VMD Tcl script that builds the backbone (N, CA, C; Angstrom):
set m [mol new atoms 249]
animate dup $m
set s [atomselect $m all]
$s set {name element resname resid chain x y z} {
  {N N MET 1 A 0.817 -0.994 -0.086}
  {CA C MET 1 A 0.136 0.147 0.020}
  {C C MET 1 A 1.099 1.242 0.040}
  {N N ASP 2 A 0.999 1.724 -0.891}
  {CA C ASP 2 A 1.556 3.268 -0.968}
  {C C ASP 2 A 1.094 4.290 0.265}
  {N N GLU 3 A 1.721 5.318 0.257}
  {CA C GLU 3 A 1.610 6.231 1.567}
  {C C GLU 3 A 0.256 7.203 1.295}
  {N N GLU 4 A -0.007 7.546 -0.026}
  {CA C GLU 4 A -1.174 8.344 -0.264}
  {C C GLU 4 A -2.659 7.440 -0.071}
  {N N THR 5 A -2.452 5.979 -0.532}
  {CA C THR 5 A -3.683 5.354 -0.475}
  {C C THR 5 A -3.866 5.045 1.164}
  {N N ALA 6 A -2.650 4.953 1.965}
  {CA C ALA 6 A -2.651 4.901 3.595}
  {C C ALA 6 A -3.479 5.907 4.235}
  {N N GLN 7 A -3.125 7.139 3.676}
  {CA C GLN 7 A -3.658 8.387 4.418}
  {C C GLN 7 A -4.937 8.370 3.925}
  {N N ARG 8 A -5.548 7.843 2.658}
  {CA C ARG 8 A -6.788 8.179 2.308}
  {C C ARG 8 A -7.623 7.096 3.549}
  {N N GLN 9 A -7.100 5.887 3.456}
  {CA C GLN 9 A -7.996 4.856 4.470}
  {C C GLN 9 A -7.649 5.551 5.718}
  {N N GLU 10 A -6.592 5.803 6.304}
  {CA C GLU 10 A -6.538 6.443 7.685}
  {C C GLU 10 A -7.678 7.439 7.697}
  {N N ASP 11 A -7.882 8.312 7.143}
  {CA C ASP 11 A -8.414 9.747 7.165}
  {C C ASP 11 A -10.166 8.957 7.259}
  {N N GLU 12 A -10.570 7.999 6.299}
  {CA C GLU 12 A -11.808 7.183 6.174}
  {C C GLU 12 A -11.988 6.639 7.504}
  {N N THR 13 A -10.996 5.951 8.072}
  {CA C THR 13 A -11.135 5.254 9.246}
  {C C THR 13 A -11.389 5.900 10.593}
  {N N GLU 14 A -10.705 7.239 10.623}
  {CA C GLU 14 A -10.940 8.312 11.652}
  {C C GLU 14 A -12.410 8.714 11.439}
  {N N VAL 15 A -13.037 9.028 10.432}
  {CA C VAL 15 A -14.360 9.340 10.021}
  {C C VAL 15 A -15.571 7.826 10.660}
  {N N LEU 16 A -14.857 6.988 10.323}
  {CA C LEU 16 A -15.750 5.778 10.970}
  {C C LEU 16 A -15.667 5.331 12.282}
  {N N HIS 17 A -14.760 5.989 12.963}
  {CA C HIS 17 A -14.229 5.699 14.718}
  {C C HIS 17 A -15.049 6.839 14.868}
  {N N GLU 18 A -15.374 7.855 14.490}
  {CA C GLU 18 A -16.126 8.858 15.372}
  {C C GLU 18 A -17.615 8.487 15.317}
  {N N ALA 19 A -17.862 7.465 14.218}
  {CA C ALA 19 A -19.401 7.174 14.047}
  {C C ALA 19 A -19.538 5.741 15.013}
  {N N ASN 20 A -18.202 5.123 15.611}
  {CA C ASN 20 A -17.970 4.208 16.455}
  {C C ASN 20 A -18.476 2.905 15.525}
  {N N ASP 21 A -18.229 2.757 14.125}
  {CA C ASP 21 A -18.449 1.501 13.397}
  {C C ASP 21 A -17.382 0.852 12.871}
  {N N TRP 22 A -17.168 -0.025 13.924}
  {CA C TRP 22 A -15.926 -1.079 13.585}
  {C C TRP 22 A -15.882 -2.110 12.325}
  {N N SER 23 A -17.288 -2.433 12.045}
  {CA C SER 23 A -17.890 -3.140 11.030}
  {C C SER 23 A -17.329 -2.485 9.440}
  {N N ALA 24 A -17.751 -1.216 9.760}
  {CA C ALA 24 A -17.193 -0.601 8.412}
  {C C ALA 24 A -15.809 -0.214 8.156}
  {N N VAL 25 A -15.187 -0.260 9.456}
  {CA C VAL 25 A -13.714 -0.124 9.395}
  {C C VAL 25 A -12.932 -1.264 8.937}
  {N N GLU 26 A -13.531 -2.439 9.316}
  {CA C GLU 26 A -12.961 -3.601 8.938}
  {C C GLU 26 A -13.429 -3.964 7.387}
  {N N SER 27 A -14.521 -3.636 6.718}
  {CA C SER 27 A -14.921 -3.544 5.616}
  {C C SER 27 A -13.803 -2.750 4.863}
  {N N LEU 28 A -13.697 -1.785 5.190}
  {CA C LEU 28 A -12.621 -0.599 4.370}
  {C C LEU 28 A -11.183 -1.095 4.183}
  {N N TRP 29 A -10.851 -2.019 5.268}
  {CA C TRP 29 A -9.387 -2.308 5.105}
  {C C TRP 29 A -9.363 -4.163 4.465}
  {N N ARG 30 A -10.626 -4.604 4.534}
  {CA C ARG 30 A -10.455 -5.962 4.199}
  {C C ARG 30 A -9.697 -6.281 2.887}
  {N N SER 31 A -9.890 -5.781 1.871}
  {CA C SER 31 A -9.245 -6.254 0.480}
  {C C SER 31 A -7.664 -6.277 1.116}
  {N N TYR 32 A -7.132 -5.211 1.686}
  {CA C TYR 32 A -5.573 -5.169 1.912}
  {C C TYR 32 A -5.285 -6.038 2.710}
  {N N ILE 33 A -5.747 -6.468 3.992}
  {CA C ILE 33 A -5.871 -7.549 4.792}
  {C C ILE 33 A -5.517 -8.932 4.259}
  {N N LEU 34 A -6.650 -9.010 3.196}
  {CA C LEU 34 A -6.678 -10.351 2.484}
  {C C LEU 34 A -5.432 -10.757 1.605}
  {N N GLN 35 A -5.004 -9.259 0.982}
  {CA C GLN 35 A -3.665 -9.510 0.253}
  {C C GLN 35 A -2.621 -10.090 0.896}
  {N N ILE 36 A -2.304 -10.046 2.246}
  {CA C ILE 36 A -1.104 -9.900 3.313}
  {C C ILE 36 A -0.611 -8.776 3.500}
  {N N ASP 37 A -1.040 -7.630 2.997}
  {CA C ASP 37 A -0.267 -6.149 3.127}
  {C C ASP 37 A 0.182 -5.838 4.574}
  {N N VAL 38 A 1.088 -6.472 4.955}
  {CA C VAL 38 A 1.489 -6.301 6.276}
  {C C VAL 38 A 1.262 -5.059 6.758}
  {N N GLY 39 A 1.510 -3.893 5.999}
  {CA C GLY 39 A 1.237 -2.163 6.290}
  {C C GLY 39 A -0.146 -2.093 6.887}
  {N N ALA 40 A -0.956 -2.483 5.992}
  {CA C ALA 40 A -2.447 -2.771 6.125}
  {C C ALA 40 A -2.753 -3.143 7.642}
  {N N GLN 41 A -2.175 -4.487 7.841}
  {CA C GLN 41 A -2.375 -5.350 8.871}
  {C C GLN 41 A -2.013 -4.346 10.314}
  {N N PHE 42 A -0.701 -3.810 10.049}
  {CA C PHE 42 A -0.168 -3.041 11.000}
  {C C PHE 42 A -1.126 -1.806 11.523}
  {N N ARG 43 A -1.491 -1.025 10.412}
  {CA C ARG 43 A -2.301 -0.003 10.659}
  {C C ARG 43 A -3.596 -0.482 11.408}
  {N N LEU 44 A -4.073 -1.257 10.720}
  {CA C LEU 44 A -5.691 -1.851 11.300}
  {C C LEU 44 A -5.479 -2.245 12.772}
  {N N ALA 45 A -4.411 -3.003 12.875}
  {CA C ALA 45 A -4.515 -3.653 14.203}
  {C C ALA 45 A -4.204 -2.342 15.367}
  {N N CYS 46 A -3.374 -1.435 14.839}
  {CA C CYS 46 A -2.731 -0.295 16.118}
  {C C CYS 46 A -3.839 0.393 16.151}
  {N N TYR 47 A -4.636 0.699 15.106}
  {CA C TYR 47 A -5.789 1.612 15.114}
  {C C TYR 47 A -6.736 1.115 15.971}
  {N N HIS 48 A -7.080 -0.148 15.939}
  {CA C HIS 48 A -7.881 -1.063 16.648}
  {C C HIS 48 A -7.862 -0.953 18.222}
  {N N LEU 49 A -6.424 -1.175 18.471}
  {CA C LEU 49 A -5.679 -1.485 19.926}
  {C C LEU 49 A -5.813 -0.175 20.712}
  {N N PHE 50 A -5.319 0.603 19.856}
  {CA C PHE 50 A -4.982 2.057 20.444}
  {C C PHE 50 A -5.960 3.402 20.383}
  {N N ALA 51 A -7.210 3.032 19.336}
  {CA C ALA 51 A -8.192 3.984 19.414}
  {C C ALA 51 A -9.499 3.916 20.373}
  {N N ALA 52 A -9.171 2.858 21.155}
  {CA C ALA 52 A -10.446 2.349 22.148}
  {C C ALA 52 A -11.810 2.392 21.582}
  {N N PHE 53 A -11.608 1.309 20.102}
  {CA C PHE 53 A -12.960 0.587 19.889}
  {C C PHE 53 A -13.489 -0.130 20.849}
  {N N ASP 54 A -14.872 -0.031 21.187}
  {CA C ASP 54 A -15.509 -0.803 22.057}
  {C C ASP 54 A -15.957 -1.880 21.574}
  {N N GLU 55 A -15.208 -3.123 21.154}
  {CA C GLU 55 A -15.493 -4.353 20.705}
  {C C GLU 55 A -15.263 -5.572 21.679}
  {N N GLU 56 A -15.596 -6.787 21.214}
  {CA C GLU 56 A -15.910 -7.855 21.967}
  {C C GLU 56 A -14.093 -8.693 22.055}
  {N N LEU 57 A -13.995 -9.334 22.913}
  {CA C LEU 57 A -12.591 -9.783 23.089}
  {C C LEU 57 A -12.442 -10.737 21.881}
  {N N GLN 58 A -12.844 -10.983 21.151}
  {CA C GLN 58 A -12.516 -11.950 19.766}
  {C C GLN 58 A -11.899 -11.161 18.876}
  {N N THR 59 A -12.379 -9.692 18.477}
  {CA C THR 59 A -12.099 -8.775 17.686}
  {C C THR 59 A -10.870 -8.329 18.437}
  {N N ARG 60 A -10.696 -8.194 19.712}
  {CA C ARG 60 A -8.973 -7.710 20.297}
  {C C ARG 60 A -8.005 -8.795 19.820}
  {N N THR 61 A -8.462 -9.994 20.062}
  {CA C THR 61 A -7.627 -11.151 20.046}
  {C C THR 61 A -7.058 -11.128 18.347}
  {N N GLU 62 A -7.812 -11.076 17.554}
  {CA C GLU 62 A -7.617 -10.905 16.027}
  {C C GLU 62 A -6.859 -9.724 15.851}
  {N N MET 63 A -6.964 -8.473 16.479}
  {CA C MET 63 A -5.950 -7.415 16.034}
  {C C MET 63 A -4.558 -7.494 16.419}
  {N N GLN 64 A -4.550 -8.309 17.800}
  {CA C GLN 64 A -3.113 -8.690 18.489}
  {C C GLN 64 A -2.612 -9.622 17.438}
  {N N LYS 65 A -3.163 -10.452 16.942}
  {CA C LYS 65 A -2.810 -11.471 15.946}
  {C C LYS 65 A -2.013 -11.031 14.623}
  {N N LEU 66 A -2.754 -9.765 14.318}
  {CA C LEU 66 A -2.347 -9.014 12.996}
  {C C LEU 66 A -0.983 -8.387 13.417}
  {N N LEU 67 A -1.119 -7.574 14.298}
  {CA C LEU 67 A 0.166 -6.986 14.929}
  {C C LEU 67 A 1.114 -7.744 14.997}
  {N N ARG 68 A 1.145 -8.957 15.632}
  {CA C ARG 68 A 1.997 -10.349 15.630}
  {C C ARG 68 A 2.644 -10.745 14.438}
  {N N THR 69 A 1.774 -10.738 13.412}
  {CA C THR 69 A 2.130 -11.208 12.045}
  {C C THR 69 A 2.996 -9.848 11.434}
  {N N TRP 70 A 2.274 -8.838 11.584}
  {CA C TRP 70 A 3.452 -7.591 11.145}
  {C C TRP 70 A 4.878 -7.649 11.729}
  {N N LEU 71 A 4.813 -7.909 13.103}
  {CA C LEU 71 A 6.199 -8.087 13.994}
  {C C LEU 71 A 7.023 -9.178 13.176}
  {N N ASN 72 A 6.284 -10.158 12.883}
  {CA C ASN 72 A 7.096 -11.199 12.767}
  {C C ASN 72 A 7.760 -11.127 11.092}
  {N N ALA 73 A 6.765 -10.750 10.492}
  {CA C ALA 73 A 7.390 -9.923 8.921}
  {C C ALA 73 A 8.587 -8.852 9.235}
  {N N ILE 74 A 8.410 -8.017 10.012}
  {CA C ILE 74 A 9.761 -6.943 10.233}
  {C C ILE 74 A 11.217 -7.949 10.596}
  {N N ALA 75 A 10.517 -8.860 11.410}
  {CA C ALA 75 A 11.896 -9.439 12.036}
  {C C ALA 75 A 12.564 -10.464 10.621}
  {N N LEU 76 A 11.906 -10.730 9.996}
  {CA C LEU 76 A 12.568 -11.523 8.749}
  {C C LEU 76 A 13.109 -10.586 7.797}
  {N N MET 77 A 12.693 -9.269 7.747}
  {CA C MET 77 A 13.574 -8.430 6.696}
  {C C MET 77 A 15.007 -8.470 7.047}
  {N N PRO 78 A 15.859 -8.331 5.842}
  {CA C PRO 78 A 17.143 -8.231 5.900}
  {C C PRO 78 A 17.728 -6.878 6.514}
  {N N PHE 79 A 18.449 -6.983 7.366}
  {CA C PHE 79 A 19.032 -5.944 7.927}
  {C C PHE 79 A 20.097 -5.275 6.839}
  {N N THR 80 A 19.913 -4.157 6.469}
  {CA C THR 80 A 20.517 -3.258 5.695}
  {C C THR 80 A 21.386 -2.147 6.356}
  {N N SER 81 A 22.717 -2.089 6.525}
  {CA C SER 81 A 23.135 -0.812 7.241}
  {C C SER 81 A 23.600 0.424 6.064}
  {N N ILE 82 A 23.395 1.218 6.679}
  {CA C ILE 82 A 23.637 2.513 5.785}
  {C C ILE 82 A 25.349 2.888 5.796}
  {N N SER 83 A 25.964 2.836 4.391}
  {CA C SER 83 A 27.155 3.149 4.660}
  {C C SER 83 A 27.603 4.666 4.242}
}
mol reanalyze $m
mol bondsrecalc $m
mol representation Tube
mol addrep $m
């Protein structure tokens, strides 16, 4: 996901958050999540976990799993130093 798309998604997520519509937020991000876009997984998980959506434990557990997936993907990336 490019940064422009990510910003549009985040802006729309904020509007949906104001309406407390987690289902719509999930729908908004679903295609990116299904594409295994780890950046989208990270953004969605962080938004849910830190934006105080009032959802059930299962949703919170799913978001924690997405965040762990992102962390694992980052851990597998090769380290490159700046010379």
